[in-house]
matplotlib code that plots the C-alpha trace (Angstrom):
import matplotlib.pyplot as plt

x = [26.0, 27.5, 28.9, 25.3, 25.1, 28.6, 27.4, 24.6, 27.2, 28.7, 32.4, 35.0, 37.5, 38.5, 41.8, 43.2, 44.2, 48.3, 48.3, 46.8, 49.8, 48.6, 50.8, 48.0, 44.5, 43.6, 42.2, 42.9, 39.6, 37.8, 39.7, 41.5, 44.8, 44.4, 41.0, 39.4, 37.3, 34.9, 36.3, 33.0, 35.4, 39.0, 41.2, 44.9, 45.7, 42.4, 40.5, 37.0, 35.8, 33.2, 34.5, 34.2, 31.1, 29.6, 29.9, 32.2, 35.4, 38.1, 41.5, 45.5, 46.1, 49.3, 47.0, 46.0, 47.4]
y = [76.2, 73.8, 76.8, 78.3, 75.0, 75.2, 77.2, 74.4, 71.3, 69.1, 70.3, 68.5, 69.2, 72.5, 74.5, 77.3, 80.1, 80.9, 84.4, 87.1, 88.4, 88.6, 90.5, 91.3, 90.9, 92.3, 89.3, 90.8, 91.8, 88.6, 86.1, 86.0, 84.5, 81.2, 81.0, 77.8, 78.2, 75.1, 73.6, 73.5, 72.7, 72.7, 72.7, 72.3, 75.8, 77.0, 76.5, 77.7, 78.5, 80.3, 83.2, 86.4, 87.6, 84.5, 83.6, 81.1, 82.5, 81.2, 81.4, 80.3, 77.5, 79.1, 81.0, 78.2, 75.1]
z = [-63.9, -61.2, -59.6, -58.4, -56.2, -54.3, -51.2, -50.2, -51.6, -48.9, -47.5, -49.0, -46.1, -44.1, -44.7, -42.5, -43.8, -43.3, -45.2, -47.2, -48.7, -52.6, -55.4, -57.0, -55.8, -51.9, -50.0, -46.6, -46.8, -47.5, -45.6, -42.1, -41.1, -38.9, -39.5, -41.0, -44.4, -45.9, -48.9, -51.6, -54.9, -56.0, -58.8, -59.7, -58.9, -56.8, -53.9, -53.6, -50.3, -48.1, -47.3, -44.6, -47.3, -46.8, -50.4, -52.3, -53.2, -55.5, -53.7, -55.0, -52.8, -51.1, -48.8, -47.4, -45.5]

ax = plt.figure().add_subplot(projection="3d")
ax.plot(x, y, z, "-o")
ax.set_aspect("equal")
plt.show()
């Protein structure tokens, strides 16, 4: 249950959100275009960041640069 400690984990790097045009899910409520987010964990397909709600969320990498 490592994911429970991600919020307090050190930041790996920061990424900038470039769009919120999701085809399947509504992400514009939790991500803001142009804002930088702290990356807490990363996989091949997803980036786990602290979003606008203050919690760690997993998002596709294509939302960020």
